[in-house]
Structures are given as C-alpha cells and as structure tokens.
C-alpha positions as CSV (number, residue, x, y, z in Angstrom):
1,M,-37.6,-101.5,6.4
2,N,-34.8,-103.7,5.1
3,R,-32.5,-103.2,2.1
4,T,-34.5,-105.4,-0.2
5,R,-37.5,-103.0,0.2
6,L,-35.4,-99.9,0.0
7,G,-36.4,-99.1,-3.6
8,T,-40.1,-99.3,-2.8
9,A,-39.7,-97.2,0.3
10,L,-37.9,-94.5,-1.8
11,R,-40.7,-94.5,-4.3
12,E,-43.3,-94.1,-1.5
13,L,-41.2,-91.3,0.0
14,R,-41.1,-89.5,-3.4
15,Q,-44.8,-89.9,-4.1
16,A,-45.6,-88.5,-0.6
17,S,-43.4,-85.5,-1.4
18,G,-45.5,-84.8,-4.5
19,K,-42.4,-84.6,-6.7
20,E,-42.4,-86.2,-10.1
21,A,-39.9,-88.9,-10.9
22,K,-38.2,-86.9,-13.7
23,A,-37.5,-84.0,-11.3
24,V,-36.1,-86.3,-8.7
25,A,-34.0,-88.1,-11.2
26,R,-32.6,-84.8,-12.5
27,G,-31.8,-83.6,-9.0
28,A,-30.1,-87.0,-8.2
29,V,-28.0,-86.8,-11.4
30,M,-29.3,-90.0,-12.8
31,S,-31.6,-91.0,-15.7
32,P,-35.3,-91.4,-15.1
33,S,-35.0,-95.1,-16.2
34,K,-32.4,-95.8,-13.5
35,L,-34.6,-94.2,-10.8
36,S,-37.5,-96.3,-12.1
37,K,-35.4,-99.5,-11.8
38,I,-34.4,-98.5,-8.3
39,E,-37.9,-97.8,-7.2
40,T,-39.2,-101.1,-8.7
41,G,-36.4,-103.2,-7.2
42,K,-34.9,-104.1,-10.5
43,V,-31.6,-102.3,-9.6
44,S,-30.1,-102.2,-6.1
45,P,-29.2,-98.6,-5.3
46,T,-25.7,-97.7,-4.0
47,V,-25.2,-95.6,-0.9
48,V,-24.4,-92.7,-3.2
49,D,-27.6,-93.3,-5.2
50,V,-29.7,-93.3,-2.0
51,E,-28.1,-90.1,-0.6
52,R,-28.7,-88.2,-3.9
53,I,-32.3,-89.4,-4.2
54,L,-33.1,-88.3,-0.6
55,E,-31.5,-84.9,-1.2
56,A,-33.4,-84.5,-4.4
57,I,-36.7,-85.3,-2.6
58,G,-35.8,-83.0,0.2
59,V,-36.3,-85.1,3.3
60,S,-35.7,-84.2,7.0
61,D,-32.4,-85.1,8.7
62,E,-34.2,-87.8,10.7
63,V,-35.6,-89.5,7.6
64,K,-32.2,-89.3,5.9
65,V,-30.5,-90.9,8.8
66,E,-33.0,-93.8,8.8
67,Y,-32.7,-94.5,5.1
68,M,-29.0,-94.1,4.9
69,A,-28.6,-96.6,7.8
70,V,-30.4,-99.1,5.7
71,A,-28.4,-98.3,2.6
72,R,-25.2,-98.8,4.5
73,I,-26.0,-102.4,5.5
74,D,-23.7,-103.5,2.7
75,A,-20.6,-101.7,4.0
76,T,-18.5,-101.8,0.8
77,E,-19.7,-101.5,-2.8
78,A,-17.7,-101.7,-6.0
79,T,-18.5,-100.1,-9.4
80,A,-16.4,-101.4,-12.2
81,W,-14.9,-98.8,-14.5
82,R,-16.3,-100.5,-17.5
83,L,-19.8,-99.6,-16.2
84,V,-18.7,-96.0,-15.7
85,R,-17.4,-96.0,-19.3
86,R,-20.8,-97.2,-20.5
87,L,-22.5,-94.5,-18.5
88,G,-20.1,-91.9,-19.7
89,Y,-17.2,-90.4,-17.8
90,H,-18.8,-86.9,-18.0
91,R,-21.9,-88.3,-16.1
92,K,-19.6,-89.8,-13.5
93,Q,-18.0,-86.3,-13.0
94,Q,-21.5,-84.8,-12.6
95,Q,-22.4,-87.4,-10.0
96,I,-19.2,-86.6,-8.1
97,K,-20.0,-82.9,-8.3
98,A,-23.4,-83.7,-6.6
99,L,-21.4,-85.4,-3.8
100,D,-19.0,-82.4,-3.6
101,D,-21.9,-80.0,-3.3
102,S,-23.2,-81.9,-0.3
103,T,-19.8,-82.4,1.4
104,T,-18.8,-80.0,4.1
105,L,-15.6,-81.7,5.1
106,L,-13.5,-83.4,2.4
107,R,-10.2,-85.1,3.1
108,L,-8.3,-86.4,0.1
109,F,-5.1,-88.4,0.0
110,Q,-3.3,-88.8,-3.3
111,P,0.0,-90.6,-4.0
112,S,-0.4,-90.9,-7.8
113,L,-2.0,-87.9,-9.5
114,V,-2.8,-84.3,-8.8
115,P,-6.3,-84.4,-7.2
116,G,-9.1,-83.7,-9.8
117,L,-10.2,-80.5,-7.9
118,L,-6.7,-79.0,-8.3
119,Q,-6.0,-80.0,-11.9
120,T,-5.5,-77.6,-14.8
121,P,-7.4,-78.2,-18.0
122,E,-4.2,-79.5,-19.7
123,Y,-3.7,-82.0,-16.9
124,V,-7.3,-83.1,-17.0
125,R,-7.0,-83.7,-20.7
126,A,-3.9,-85.9,-20.1
127,V,-5.7,-87.9,-17.5
128,F,-8.6,-88.8,-19.7
129,E,-6.8,-89.1,-23.0
130,G,-5.5,-92.4,-21.6
131,K,-9.0,-93.8,-21.5
132,D,-9.5,-93.8,-25.3
133,L,-12.5,-91.6,-25.3
134,G,-13.9,-90.0,-28.5
135,E,-13.2,-86.2,-28.8
136,D,-16.8,-85.3,-28.0
137,Q,-16.8,-87.5,-24.9
138,L,-13.4,-86.3,-23.9
139,S,-14.4,-82.6,-24.2
140,R,-17.6,-83.2,-22.1
141,T,-15.7,-85.0,-19.5
142,I,-13.0,-82.3,-19.2
143,S,-15.8,-79.6,-18.9
144,A,-17.6,-81.7,-16.2
145,R,-14.4,-82.1,-14.1
146,L,-13.5,-78.4,-14.4
147,A,-17.1,-77.5,-13.3
148,R,-16.6,-79.5,-10.1
149,Q,-13.8,-77.1,-9.1
150,Q,-16.3,-74.4,-8.3
151,C,-16.6,-76.0,-4.8
152,L,-13.1,-74.8,-4.1
153,Y,-14.5,-71.3,-3.6
154,D,-17.3,-72.3,-1.3
155,T,-16.1,-71.0,2.1
156,T,-18.7,-73.1,4.0
157,K,-16.6,-76.2,3.1
158,T,-13.4,-77.4,4.7
159,L,-11.2,-79.0,2.0
160,Q,-8.0,-80.9,3.0
161,F,-5.6,-82.4,0.6
162,V,-2.5,-84.5,1.3
163,I,-0.4,-85.4,-1.7
164,T,3.0,-87.0,-1.9
165,E,6.0,-85.2,-3.5
166,S,6.1,-87.9,-6.2
167,V,2.8,-86.6,-7.5
168,L,4.4,-83.2,-8.2
169,R,7.2,-84.8,-10.2
170,W,5.1,-87.3,-12.2
171,R,5.4,-86.1,-15.8
172,L,1.9,-86.6,-17.1
173,V,2.2,-83.4,-19.2
174,P,5.3,-81.5,-20.6
175,S,7.5,-79.6,-18.2
176,A,6.0,-76.2,-19.0
177,M,2.5,-77.5,-18.3
178,M,3.7,-79.2,-15.1
179,A,5.1,-75.8,-14.0
180,G,1.6,-74.3,-14.7
181,Q,0.0,-77.1,-12.7
182,L,2.2,-76.5,-9.7
183,D,1.4,-72.7,-9.9
184,R,-2.3,-73.7,-9.8
185,I,-1.8,-75.7,-6.6
186,I,0.1,-72.9,-5.0
187,S,-2.7,-70.4,-5.8
188,V,-5.4,-72.6,-4.4
189,S,-3.4,-73.3,-1.3
190,R,-3.8,-69.6,-0.3
191,L,-7.6,-70.0,0.1
192,G,-8.4,-69.8,3.8
193,H,-10.7,-72.9,3.9
194,V,-8.3,-75.1,1.8
195,D,-5.4,-77.0,3.4
196,I,-2.9,-78.5,1.0
197,R,-0.1,-80.5,2.4
198,V,2.8,-82.4,0.7
199,V,4.5,-85.5,2.1
200,P,8.2,-85.0,1.2
201,L,10.1,-88.0,-0.2
202,A,13.0,-87.4,2.2
203,A,11.0,-87.5,5.4
204,P,11.0,-90.7,7.5
205,Q,7.6,-92.4,7.4
206,S,5.7,-95.0,9.5
207,D,3.1,-95.9,6.9
208,V,2.9,-96.7,3.1
209,P,0.7,-94.8,0.6
210,S,-1.1,-97.9,-0.9
211,H,-3.6,-95.9,-2.9
212,S,-5.6,-92.7,-3.1
213,F,-8.8,-92.2,-1.2
214,V,-11.4,-89.5,-0.4
215,I,-13.2,-89.1,2.9
216,R,-16.5,-87.2,2.9
217,N,-18.0,-85.9,6.1
218,D,-16.3,-88.8,8.0
219,R,-19.2,-91.0,6.7
220,M,-18.1,-92.4,3.3
221,V,-14.8,-93.2,1.7
222,T,-14.2,-93.7,-2.0
223,V,-11.2,-95.6,-3.2
224,E,-10.1,-96.0,-6.8
225,T,-8.5,-99.3,-7.9
226,V,-7.4,-100.4,-11.3
227,H,-10.7,-102.1,-12.1
228,A,-13.3,-100.4,-10.0
229,E,-14.2,-97.6,-7.6
230,L,-15.0,-98.8,-4.0
231,S,-17.5,-97.0,-1.7
232,V,-16.9,-97.7,2.0
233,T,-19.4,-96.8,4.6
234,D,-18.9,-99.0,7.7
235,P,-17.9,-96.5,10.4
236,R,-15.1,-98.9,11.6
237,D,-13.6,-98.9,8.1
238,V,-14.1,-95.2,7.6
239,D,-12.1,-94.6,10.8
240,L,-9.2,-96.6,9.4
241,Y,-9.0,-94.2,6.5
242,V,-9.3,-91.1,8.8
243,R,-6.5,-92.3,10.9
244,K,-4.3,-93.1,7.9
245,F,-5.0,-89.6,6.5
246,N,-4.1,-88.0,9.8
247,R,-0.8,-89.9,10.0
248,F,0.3,-88.6,6.5
249,S,-1.0,-85.2,7.3
250,E,1.1,-84.9,10.4
251,N,4.2,-85.8,8.5
252,A,3.4,-83.4,5.6
253,L,4.6,-79.9,4.9
254,S,2.0,-77.1,4.9
255,G,1.7,-73.4,4.4
256,E,4.8,-71.4,3.3
257,E,7.1,-74.4,3.7
258,M,4.9,-76.4,1.4
259,R,4.7,-73.6,-1.1
260,R,8.5,-73.3,-1.1
261,V,8.9,-76.9,-2.1
262,L,6.4,-76.5,-4.9
263,E,8.1,-73.4,-6.2
264,R,11.5,-75.2,-6.2
265,I,10.1,-78.1,-8.2
266,R,8.2,-75.7,-10.5
267,D,11.4,-73.8,-11.2
268,E,13.1,-77.1,-12.1
269,F,10.5,-77.6,-14.7
270,L,10.9,-74.1,-16.0
271,R,14.7,-74.5,-16.4
272,E,14.1,-77.7,-18.4
273,R,11.9,-75.7,-20.8
274,E,14.6,-73.1,-21.2
275,I,17.2,-75.7,-21.9
276,V,15.0,-77.3,-24.6
277,Q,14.3,-73.9,-26.2
278,D,18.0,-73.1,-26.3
C-alpha cells in the first residue's frame, strides 16, 4: 500500500469492520462528506485524519502502525487558518479534543499565550475575539475549547507545560482577569500528573523560543504559525522538538518555586486593580 491508495485502503478497512460511514465519521470528528472524499481519493487525508479514522474503526495496534507509517510518508503538512475558519473554529477545537483524548504524553511549549488547556473562559474569549467571529460561532468555539480541559483531570495522562514568564505578563485581558488566570494555572499545577514550568526572563538561556509547539506521544508535533498549523511526523524532526522542549524545561522553575513567581505576578495585577478602583 502506498499513500495514493490510502483512502481506498481505509474504506476497505471500514467495510471489513462492518461499521457505517456515518458512525466512523462521527467518531473521527469529521463530516460524512469529508470521509467519503478521503475514501474515494478526492481528498488526501492528513496524518491526524488517518489516526482519527483508524481509532473510530477500532483497529489493532499492528494495523494502526502499518497505516500510520504510510500516512507519515509526507513528513510535514500545513493547514491554512483560512481553511480552519471555513470549517469552523469550534470544529477545530473538537478535532483537537479527539487528539487530546488519545494522547497519553503531552508536552507543550508556549512563549506567546497561556496554553489553551489552562485558559480561563475570559481568556479564551479574548483569544478568539481577535478572529472576528460572529457571536454564535464565538460562543461555540469557547465552549469547545473549555470542553477540552476535561483531559486535565485524566490521571492516566502525563501533561507537561513549559511557558515563558512573558506569557504571564502579556495583558490580553484586564488586570483582574489576568490575576484570575494566574490563579487558574496555580490550581492546575497542583494536580499530580500535571507539570507546569515557567522559564524566568532573568535566567541565562542557551536557546531562543521561536514559536509554540505541542508534542504528542513523541510521535507528532503541531506548530502554529501566522498563516497555518503545521503537523510534523518525521521522527528526526520530532526529536528536534523534544530536545528543544527539554532544554527549556531544564532551565524553568517548577513546583513551589514556580508558584511563588506566579503569586508575585498575580499580586502585581491585583494591586493595579486596587489603584484603579481608588
């Protein structure tokens, strides 16, 4: 099997399982029409598409390894944000949730924004308000992102976050809301399977942040750029991101030391609110 025949092979696999296309599409968080186009070769599936379809069908680990190896022949894929907008940002959040649900080890580096899994509702709203969505679309997107946060409480997962101190100070919402956002991070950091670290601005560094990225199970990396989201699956490239993550993690504050930094910044925001009220 090669990548050009992947769609047909997925259709044959689904038919052999006895599952209807609508059920598989629903489980893969995609429309039946998209699944049909993939199965007929009209649309080339992404690595994420293939993984979700295989999980919805319910294949063995051996079959999954075989099909995913074919899907990863194209090592880097780009999905333009304009296509995501056309699909609907709430659907994108649902697709990410499906990935979150199947991820047992998640490592996320963020030098720009509070990670989505840690965001308060007010912060989520501020992030998506800048995308000029209608109120209905905005509300659905906020709800979909907040629904993803349920994975924070799944103790079978290991979730590791490394963020830079500048993220904690970036005023995307008013000072009182920023204080609430930092309280949220402090609270989540006390979960035993969640490791949140902060790279302090004053610490000497041997690397530069560049951009945010998420590593899932050491097999796939997603990178957000201005115009598109990139999916990286070549093991050599994935290893570059793992090593970069580890370098920042080693130079970051964790545990009580990290929480003291957040509390100090939070208190600065709270004092600003008091000054404004006075």
